[in-house]
N, C-alpha and C positions, 0 to 999 in steps of 0.2 A: 516549373515552367517559367521561362524568361522571355520577355518580348519588349519591344520599344514602342512607345505610343506613336501612332501614325495619324495621318489626316483622315483616315477612314474610321475613326474611333466610334462614331455614332451609327455605323452601318452594321447590320447583321448578315453574316454569310448564310446562315441557315435559320429557319424560323421555328424554333422549338415552341413558340407560342401556339402553334396550330393545335397540338394535342392539349395544351393547358386550357385554352379557351373553351374547347368542347366540354371538358370536365367542369370548368367554371360555370358554363351555362346550365349544367345539370346539377350543380352544387354538390358534386361528389368527386373529391380529389384523392388519388392514391397517396399513401405515405411514401416519401422519398428520402428521408433522413433518419439517423439514429438518435403466469401468462404464457405461457406456451401456446402454440397454435393448435396443439393437439387437443383431443377431447379429455375432459377431466373425469369421465366416467370410468369405472373399473371394468366395464364390459369390453368385449373384443372391439378393437379399432379396425375399421375397414379401409381407412386411408393408409396407404403404404408409405412408410417413411424411407426416403432415398437420400443418399449422399454421394459425393464424388466417387468414392471407392466402389460402389455397386450400381451406379446410375446406368452406365452404358450397357453393362451385361443384362440388367433387368429390362431396360427399354428394348433391347434387340430381340427379346423373346415375345414381344407383343405387336400385333398388327395395329392396335388402337389403344392408346393410353393417354390419360389426362394428368398433367403435372402442375401443381400450384407452387410457385416460388414465393416464400413469405419471410417476414421478419418477426421474431417473437414480440417486439415492442410495438408493432404496428396495430393501431386500433381497428383499422379496416380488416386486417387479417383475423383478429380476435372475433370480430363480428361474423366473418365468413366461416370460421372453423366449425361451429356446430351444424351449420347448413351443409357444408361440404361433407362432413362425416355422415350426416343423415342421408345425403344423396348417394354416397359411396355404399352405404348399407343396402339401399334399394337397388342400385345398379349391380350389386354383387349377385342379385337373384335374376338379373337379365339373362337371356339366352341369345348369344353368348354373354358372359359377364363383362361389364365395363369397369376397368381398373382405374381408380383415382389414387394419385400419389401426391406427395408434398416434399419440398426441399427447403431447409432453413438456409436461405441465401445470405443471411447475416453472418453465418459461421465462416470463419476465415478459410477453412478447407473447402467450402462450397462456392467461394467467390469466383473461381475460374468457370464454374458451371453457369453462374449468373451472367458472367461476361459473355460466354459462348452463346447464350440464348438471349442476349441483349435485354436484360432485365433492368428497366429504368425506374420502376416504382413497385410498391407492394400493396395488395397481392397482385401478381401477374400469373395468369393461367394459360398454359400452352397445351395444344392438342398435338400429339406426336403419332404419326401414322407410319406403317410399314417399317417397324424397327427403328424409328427415329429419322428415317430418310426424308420425310415430309413433316415440316413443322408449321402449324397454323395458330393464330391467336384465338383464344376462346372469346366469343363475342355474345355470350348468352347471359341470362339472369344470374343473380347471386343468391337466390333463395333455393331451398332444397328441391321443391317441385319444379321450379323453372330449370334448374341444372339438369334434373333427370329428363325432362321433356326435350331439352335442347340436345343433350348428349345421345339420347336414343336416336334422334334424327341424324346426328353427325356420325354415329357409328354404323348406321344402316347404309343402304344404297344411296349414292349421290343423287340419282334421279329416280323417281317413282313412275310406274306406268299408269297412265290415265285410261281407264276402260269404260268410263261412263260420265254422264253429266254430273252426277253426284261426286265422283272422284275429282273432277275438275273444280267444282264448287268448294270442296273441302281444301284444295290446295290454293286456289286463286280467290282470296277472300276480300280483295279490294282495299287492303290496308298495307300491303307490302309488294315489293318487286318479285315477280316469279317468272322464270324462263322455261318455256315449253318447246320441245322439239317435235315437229310433225314429220314422221318418216314412213314410207311405204313398207320398209323392212328395218328391223332393229339389228342391222349389220352393215358392214361396209365402212369405208374410210370416213365418210361424212358423219355417220352415227358414232364412230369411235372418237372423232374429234369433239363431238358434242359431249360425250361422256367424260372426255379429258377436261373440257371446259367446266363441267359440273363438279368434278373432283377439285379443280383448282379454286373455284369460287364458292364452294358449298358452305363455307363459314359465313358468307355474306348474303347469299340468295338461296331460294328454294328452286328445285328443278323438277320437271316432269317430262315425260315423252309419251307420244300417242300415235296410233295409226289414223285416227279420225278427228279432223279439225271441227267436226260438228259438235263435239263435246265442249268446245271452248267458248267462253262467254263473249269474246269480241273478235273481230276480224273476219276475213273470208273463210267461210265454212266449207268451201268446195276444194280447197287446196289439198293435195295429197302429199306434198313435200318433195324433197326435203326442204324445210323452212324452219327457222327458229323464231318464235314469237315471244317478245318480252312484254309482260303485263305490268302496269304500274298504276298507282292510285292518284295520278296527277297528269296534267297536260293532256296529251292525246290518248291516254289510257293503254295504248299498245303500239308496238312497232315491230315490223318483220325484218329479219335478216336473212340474206341468202349467201352470206359469206361463211365459209367453213374452216378458214385458217384460224387456229386456236388463238394466236396472239392478236389477230385482227378482231376476233369475237370478243376477247377480253376488253379491248379498247372500246368497242361499240357498246358493250354492256355497261361499262363504267360511265361512259358519256351519257347514255340514255337513262341511267338510273338516278341522275341528279335533276330535280325539278328546275324549270326555268327560273322560278323564284322559290327558294326553300322557305318553308313556314316554320317559325319557332314560337311555340306557345306551351301550355302545360300538358298538351296531349302527348303521351309517351309514344304513340305510334309515329309521330313525326321525328323522334329522336334519331333513328338510324339515318335519316336523310340529312339531319343537322351534322352528324358526325362525318358523313360523306362530303358535305359542303366544306367543312374545315380541313378534311384530308385532301381536298383538291389542290393541284399545283397552281391554280389560278389566283389572281388577286381577288380579294373578297370584299364585296360591297354589302353593307348591312344597314338597313333602315329600321330604326327603333321608334315606335310610337305607341300611343295608348289605343288598344283595339276597340275601346268603347267610344272613341272619338267619332263625331258626326262626319268627319272627313275621311274615315277609314277606307271607304269604297273608292273615293277619288284617288287617295294615295296608292292603293293597291293597283288601280288601273294604270296610273301614270308610271308607277315603278315597273310594272310588268311590261309596258311598252319599251322602257329603257333596257330592261333585261333582254327582251327579244332583239333589240337593236345590236346588242353587244354579244349575242350568242356566238360561241366559237371564236371570240376575240380575246380570250384570256382573262375575263372577269366573270365571277360567279356572284349571284345575288341572293340575299336572304332578307326576310322581313320578320321582325321580332316584336312580340308584345312586351312592353316595358315591365309589366308585372312578373313575367317569367324570365326576364333577362338581367336580373340584378347582378348575377355573377359576371356577365360581360361588362356591365357598367363599372363594377369594381376593378376588373382587370384593365380596362381602358382608361380608368380615371374619369368617367363621364358622370354627369349630374342630371337629375330628373328635370330640372328647369331648362335643360338644353333640348328636350323632346318637343317636337319631332326632330330627329337628327339622323344624318347619314354619316357613316364612317367607312373608309376604304382602307384595308390593310394589305400591304404588298408582301411578297415573299422575301424581300431583303430587309424587312423590319420597319418599313415606312408606314405611317398611319396618317390619314388625311380626314379632317373632320368638318362637317357642315351642320352646325347647330341651328335649331329653330327653322328648319327648312320648310318651304311651301311646296305643294305638289309640282308646280310648274318650274321650280328651281332645280329639280333633281337632274333632268337631262342635260342642261347646260353645265352644271357642276361636274358631272361625270365626264363630259367632254373636256372640261378644263383639266381634269385629272389625266385623261388620255393624252392631252396635248403637252403635259408636263409643266403646266403653268401654276399648279397649286403648291403651297408651302406645307411641308409635313407638320403634323401635330405631335407634340411630345408630352407624355403624362408626367406631371411633376406636382409634388406638394409645394405650398408656398415657401419661398425662402424665409427662414426665421428672422424676425425683426431683432430678436435678442438670441445670441448663440454663445453664451458665456459659461456653459457647463464644461467640465474637463474633457468629456468626449464630445467633439463637435458634430453637429447635424449637417449632413450633406443631402441635397435634393437634386433632382435631375437638372433644374435650371441653374444650380450653383456648382455642378459637378466639374465643369471645365475649369472654373476659377479656383475652386478649393482643392482639387486633386491634380489635374494635369498642369495647370499654370501657376501653382502655388509656390514653386521653387523650394518646396519642403519635402521631407521624407514623411509619407503618409501611410499609417496602418489603417486600413479601411475594412469595416465589417459590413457585409451585406446580410441583413437580418429580416425576419418576419415577426410582426408583433405577437402572433399567437405561438411562436416557437419556444418550447420549454428549454431547449439547449441554449437559445439566445438569451433567455432570461437568466440562466445560470451563469453565462459568461459575462453578463453586464457589469457586476461589481468588480470583476477582475480587470476589465477594460478601464473602469473608473480609476482603479489603483494605478494602472500603467500610465494613464493620462496625467494623473497627479504627479507621478514620478518625473514626467517630462515637461511639467508645467512651466519650468523656467528655461527650457531648451527651445529657442526660437526656430530651430531647424526641424523639429519633429511635431507632427500632428497625429492625434488618435481620433478617428472619426467613424461614423456609422451612417448607413443609408437604408431606409425601409425599401427593400427590393420589391415589395408587393404594391407599393404606392407610387413608385417612380420608375420610369424607363431607364435602363442602364445600358452602357455600351457593351453589348454581349460579344462583339468581335474580340474584345480585349479581356473581358472578365467572364469566365465560364461558371455561371451560378446555377446549379441544379438542385441544391439543398441549402438548408440554413442551420447554423451560421456558416457563411463562406468568408474567408479573410484573405485580403491581398495587401501586399506592401508595394507602394509606388515610391521609388527613390526620387530624390531631388533632381537627378539627371534624366529621369524618364524611364528607368527600368521597372518592369512589372514582375513581381514574384508572388506566386500563390503560396500562402502560409500553410504548411502541412505539419507544423510542430506541435508540441504539447500545449495544453490550455492552462498553463500556470503563468503567474506574473513573471517569474524569472525566465521562463522559456521565451516569452514574448520580448522581454527587454534584451535578452542575449541576441535574439534574431535581429532586432532593430539595430543594435549597436554594430553587429557584424555587417549588415547590408546597407547602412546609411551612407550617403555620399553628399557631394556639394553640387549645386547648380552651376552649369557653365553655359556660355552662349552657344556652344556647339551642340548642347543637348536640349536646346529649347524646343518646345512643342508648338507645332502649327495648330491654330484653333480652327476647328470646323464644326459647326453646329447644324 
């Protein structure tokens, strides 16, 4: 990949952080970079092993099948393997049986499959329906019992008939979003559209249908339909829809299933709503504070007022307990002494921070954001006072000067402190840096990509280590070569050049 540094260098076209922060909040991140995943038992294996050569043929023969894409080196995959196998054994006895399969996505021959199914991390589990014509993400638990329960529901009817108050109580438990259709007859275009909606959204919600609204816990019990009633454990508790266009219903359901203020704490029943919050296309306002604070009720009241004011205006709101939100603090580079704080994250990568906020300061600060008068916040480690090691340390606040405006040829490693591959590469980079120590036109550098914001429009960093070469004239090359000293030196010598006035970079921070 070759590109030229532009004035848009600190802006992101797409926000890959959305998925990352959701996982960061939960403290569970899938493996994304480079033991067997299978059972070590000599007993029969119930998980079917698939590869590119037999995948399509096998999938085409099944109305419902579950496929795990894994990598043998992935710790999360190893942890899942015995649970997945146990679930496969139990589901093999189901009527009809539910087939669980796996694909080693790390094998070269299977990488086209991983690309086709957009596998970004491991393990990723997909539900394939109707011979593979419908593909959905698995969104259930990762333990055997949870997998079995979730897949039994997913393999059955998309919507269950409610025939009594007890049926309704079993489905609508006050902890999740449930959609129920009330119909005088279970036939006709409107009912067919409802079942289509249920099929499309069944991995996210549970669905029911009934002739009698008297069975339902909330709403007008006299309606005979057709009407679709969405039950939720927040805000007004239910909402009725009389729109039966499928696309319109999908939009209404998605909009209604996000709380006015999403709550993040240690209660796992809130986690699905947190995920929806981060998957929303809106800008995201997050208030973090200590939930044991004496001012918690005042903060909640003021924050909810602001959220109501901006409902439907492109901003979603979340309130998080500091104790449960350390993953978010690490991701954003926040500190406990900044609490209570509000941060707004936009879909172009911008972040805006208000530390030590008071309840009455929230509304005017959000208005400033809307007016465009706030300066964005950038996460950065401190610029090192001493930076005399062979491999130079770059941070977000020194990136422009050390990389873009240095007039040098820079080999830059994006690393993570916990990454084993990065640790293995470190002494090799030290040797390369020593080799160029007397060459004033070459710099070997590194940046902790977990502790510093990086210009993702220019640098595509999805795993660690990722290496780029930025020439003195401003060309950017992703390094894809060998990880030996000679390979790196040969690449640098081949691609190095000289700074000229015509290749100078405009600075925009």
